[in-house]
C-alpha positions in Angstrom: 79.9 89.6 127.7 83.0 89.4 129.8 85.4 92.6 129.6 88.2 90.3 128.9 86.3 88.8 126.1 85.6 92.2 124.7 89.4 93.4 124.9 90.3 90.0 123.1 87.8 90.5 120.1 89.2 93.9 119.9 92.9 92.9 119.9 92.6 90.2 117.4 91.9 92.5 114.4 94.3 95.0 115.4 97.2 92.4 115.9 96.1 91.1 112.2 96.2 94.6 110.7 99.9 95.1 112.7 100.9 91.6 111.3 99.8 92.5 107.5 101.5 96.0 107.8 104.9 94.2 108.7 104.7 91.8 106.1 104.6 94.6 103.1 107.7 96.3 104.4 109.9 93.3 103.4 112.0 94.1 100.4 111.0 93.1 97.1 113.2 90.8 95.0 115.0 92.5 92.2 113.7 91.0 89.1 116.3 91.8 86.0 119.6 93.4 86.0 119.7 97.2 85.6 121.8 98.5 82.6 124.9 100.1 84.1 124.3 103.1 81.4 121.1 103.7 83.1 122.7 104.3 86.5 125.5 106.3 85.0 123.5 108.6 83.0 120.7 109.6 85.9 123.0 108.9 89.2 120.9 111.3 91.0 117.6 108.9 90.4 119.3 106.0 91.8 121.8 107.4 94.8 120.5 105.2 97.7 118.3 102.5 95.9 119.3 98.9 95.6 120.3 97.4 92.3 121.1 94.2 90.8 123.8 94.7 88.0 125.5 91.9 85.8 128.8 92.1 83.8 132.3 91.2 83.5 135.1 92.2 85.8 137.7 94.3 83.7 139.9 95.5 86.9 140.6 94.9 90.5 142.0 96.9 93.1 142.7 96.4 96.7 144.7 98.7 99.3 144.6 97.3 102.9 141.1 97.0 103.7 139.6 98.5 100.6 138.5 96.7 97.8 136.9 97.1 94.6 136.5 96.2 91.1 135.1 97.2 88.0 132.2 95.4 86.3 131.2 96.3 82.6 128.1 95.1 81.0 127.0 95.8 77.2 126.0 99.5 78.0 128.7 101.0 80.5 130.9 100.3 83.4 130.7 101.0 87.2 133.0 100.8 90.2 131.9 98.3 92.6 133.3 98.6 96.4 133.1 95.1 98.3 134.1 93.8 101.7 134.1 90.1 100.1 137.0 88.6 98.4 137.9 90.1 95.1 136.8 88.5 91.5 139.1 87.6 89.1 139.7 89.8 86.1 137.2 88.3 83.3 135.1 86.7 85.6 131.2 86.8 84.7 129.0 88.6 87.8 125.8 89.4 89.4 125.7 92.1 92.1 123.4 93.4 94.5 124.1 96.4 96.2 123.3 100.1 96.7 124.1 103.0 94.6 126.2 105.5 96.1 128.1 108.8 95.4 131.7 108.1 95.2 134.7 110.5 95.1 134.6 113.8 93.6 137.1 115.2 91.5 136.5 118.7 90.5 133.2 119.0 89.1 133.1 115.2 88.1 131.5 113.0 90.6 131.9 109.1 90.4 128.9 106.8 90.9 129.6 103.5 92.5 127.7 100.3 93.8 128.4 99.1 97.2 127.8 95.5 97.2 125.4 93.7 99.9 127.2 91.7 102.2 126.2 88.1 102.7 
């Protein structure tokens, strides 16, 4: 067998293994909305994780380039920071974003969700 053929036979399985490994690194789709109370009751377990939350917009706030709104479901409410246009109060939304630690006031820390762009 020619050395080029040996190299080719050796490289094919390695390339297939590498391709399979890359495919498994794709983010998994979020199936169902996470209850807001679950995030708020154990924020340390959620910081840095991607979540899907659903609820009604109860407040909106904007200062220059900082935009946020409060999303409330049947279990609680959480502040959502966004770069998108603000929704209307009363609007029902599902938001995909990453849980982050927000501002701290004394011993109290506010947990937020930063909405994914796009």
